[in-house]
N, C-alpha and C positions, 0 to 999 in steps of 0.2 A: 504494500500500500504506500503510495507516495504521500508526502507530508509537506505542509507549508509552515514556515517558521513564524513564530510569534514570540512574545516576551512575557516574563513574570517580573513585576517591578519589585525592587528592593529599595532600601532607604537611600542608597547613593547610586543605584544603577539598575540594569535590567539583566535578568538571567534568561537566555534563550530557551524556549520550549517549542513544541510543534503541535499545531492543530490540524487534524485530518481535514482534507478539503471537503469531505462530506458535510461537516458542520458549517464551515465557512461558506461553502457554496449554497447550502440551504438558506442561510441568512441573507446572502446577497440577492436571492430571488424573492425574498419576502418583501412586501410593500414597506415603503418608508413611512414611519409614523413620526410626526413632529410634535414637539412640546415647547410651549413658551417658557421663558426663564421663570423659575419658581414653581412650575407646574409639577404635580405629583405623577410619577410613572406607576408606582405601586406603593401600598402601605402595609404595615404589619397586620397579619391575619388574613390578608388576601391570598387566594389560592396561588401556589407556586406552580412551576412546570414549564415556564418559558425561559428562553435565553434572549438577551438583549445585546446587540452589537451597536456601539455608538458609531454612527456614520459621520456626524459633525456635532460640535458643541461639547458639553461636558455634563457629567452626572455626579451627584453627591449621594452617598449612602450614610444614613445616620439613624440613631435611635434616641428616645427620650428616657432618661434615668428616672428613678423613683422620686428624686427630689426636684424634678422638672428641668434639670439641666440637659443640654443636648450633647451627645457624643458623636462626632463624625467618624465613621468607620473607614471609608475609602472614597477616592475620587476615580472616575473613569473618563478617559479621553477618547478622541476619535480612533477607531480601530480596535478598541478594547471591548471585551465581552463581560457582562455581569448578569446576575439573576439566579445563579445556581444556588439551590437550597437543599440541605439534607432532609428537611422536613417537608410536609405537604403545603405549608403556608409560609409566607414571608415573615421574617423576623425584623426587618428594617424598613425605613422609609427610603425610597429612591426618588430623587427630585432632579429635574433639569436645573442647572445653575444659570445657564444662558439658553437662548434658542437652540434646541437640540433635535437632531433626527436620529432615530434608532430603527433597526430592523429586528423584528420580533419573530422568533421561531420556537417550536416546541423542543423541549429537551429530548435527546435521543433516548429510545427505550432500551431497557436491558441493564441489569446490575453491573455487568462487566464492560459497559460502554467506555471505550478509551476517552471519548470526549468528556464524559462526566468525571473520570479519574483525573484528567488534566485540569479541569476547572476546580476540583476539590483540592488538588495539590497547589494550585495557584492561590486559592483562598487561604490555605494553611500557611504558606510562605508569607503572604501579605500580612496575616495576623501576627505571625512570629516577629517579623521585622518591625511592625508597628509597636508591639509590646517592648521590644528592645529599645526603640527610639524614645518612647515616653517614659520608660522605666530607668534608663541608665544615662542618658545624655543630658548635657546642659541645654539651656534655651538656645544658645548660639549653635551648638552642634545639631540640634533638632531642625532648626530653620535652614541651616546650610545644607544638611542632608536632604531636606525636602526640596530645596531649590535645585540641587544637582539632579535629583530624581525627576523633577518636572522637565528639566532641560533634556535629560536622557530620553525620556518617554516621548519627547517631541523632536527627536532626531539630533540630540546633542548640539543644538543651535546656540549661538551666542545670544540671540534674541528669542524669547519665547513668551507665550501668554500664560497668565495666571487667571483662569476663569473664575476661581474661587475668591471670596472676599477675605479680608484680614481676620474677620470673625470665624469664617470657615477654617482657616489655617490654625487659628488658636484652638478651636474645638477639636481639630484633628490631632494636634501635637500636645494637647494637655497643657496649654499655656493660656494666659490672659491676652486679650487683644492689645492691651497697653504694652505687654512684653514683646509681642510680635512687632508692633510698630517701632519700639525702641531698637530691636535687633536689626530691622530693615534699615533704620536710620544709621546705626553704627556701621553696618556693612557698606552703605553708600558713602559715609564719611571716610571710610578706610580706602575707598577707591576700588572695592572689589565688585560692586554691582552698580548699575545705573538704572533708575526707574524711568523708562520712556513714558509711561503713564501709570496710573494706579495698578493696572493689570498687565503691563508689559515690562519685562525685566531683561536687562542686558548683563550678562556675566563678563566682566572685563579681565579677570584672571582666574581661569579654572583651577590651575595648580595651587595658587595661594588659597583660594576658597576651599578647595578640597582638603587642604592641610589643616583647616580648622575643625574638621570632624574625623581626622585620621585616627 
């Protein structure tokens, strides 16, 4: 069986994996469904069973804690697939952060489906990296790792978009929005990044920036 390469995201880079073309092909032939920024794609308790591939835009997965606080679980960018659930219903909110198009297809049948195993592995690795980031790293290390990951997932470009807000980043990294803003200002003052706009970042020195979270 031939395979098509994709990536599993880590805190500072991407680990190559492979998606069988059967899954990718089925999604590409699915109709494109569009969502306005802030629109819900699915909510907790809703029946699971679909896979969602982001064609354009960006998606945020989050849940509400018992005290009412929000915890952002993951972000998905163009070309990335989400929606895999071990249970029959969804556990998280999935929301479009900006105008977003997704292709929706049914999960492949069969317990031994390689597609499901790949998505399960992807989710496990994402969760492990996330726990490492918020459990062991300083605020600077968390944000630097996050920026390098975003750059890598968008092709390791010097300029890349941040479709999420500073509050989204804070809720993802376990920080306050004030801390996120201070670290961005510190990195900009050090000449390591340049903010083209609120949601467009230029990394001016990849090596020096990476050294902050080595």
